[in-house]
C-alpha positions, 0 to 999 in steps of 0.5 A: 300488836305488842304491848307498850314498853315501860319508859326507862328513866332518862340518864341525867347526863344525857338530859343535861347535855340535851336541854343545854342546847335550849338557850335560856335567859339568865337572871339573879334572884335575891332576897334579904333573910335574917339580916343578910342578902342572899342571891343566886343565878337562875336560868329558869326565869320565865314570864307567866302572866301579863294580867296580873303580871307574874313570873317564875323561876326554879330553885334547887330544893336544898339551896339556901335561897329556897330555905329563905323563901319559907320565911320571906315572901318578897324578893327581887329579880335582876335580868342580867345584861350581856356584860354580866357573865362574871356576876352570873358565874360568881352567884352560881358558884357552889360554896360561896359564902352566905354572908357577904356574897354581894360584897363584890357585886355592884348593887342597890336596894330594890324599892319594894322588896328590899332585896338587891338589884344588880347594877347594870342589869337589863331589867329589874323586878320586885316580886311577892311569892304567889305559889310554890310547886314541888318539881323533882329536885327543884321547886317552881316559885311563882311570883306576883310582880309588884314593880318593874324597871328597864335598864339602859336601852342598849343593854343586851342580854345574857343567855345560858347555852351548852353550859356557858354564858353568852352575851347577846345584843 
């Protein structure tokens, strides 16, 4: 019997292509920081617990939104509907302006967090940060759900698969 082989690091290009075959729901996380609305597209949104109601998302450690989470503990999530591909693409664009990034996105103010809820979403949540866990080049943000609303009954969902957005019903 031979000794165990030490694992080699996985090539990030190979990993990205392989994990891209896992469909994931798409949402927008937003918050208000220093008088400015900030928002970003996430495809790492997941339910954590029913009692208490909790959800999580992952965010790159170097992002503006992550910086804001050090100062702001309430934020909002808009679960994007099947028609929101352009919104998802815009809010995932590197280099978009910090100020006015929601000027071209229809939205309203969430009732509890004061952050932006994207109009036409399939669902919305107001959350308060419960925990932040470092994980590689991202942080896992766990939030207690303070409030939730559903969108139109016929709203579909938006999923990320193989590097592209796909609307589903």
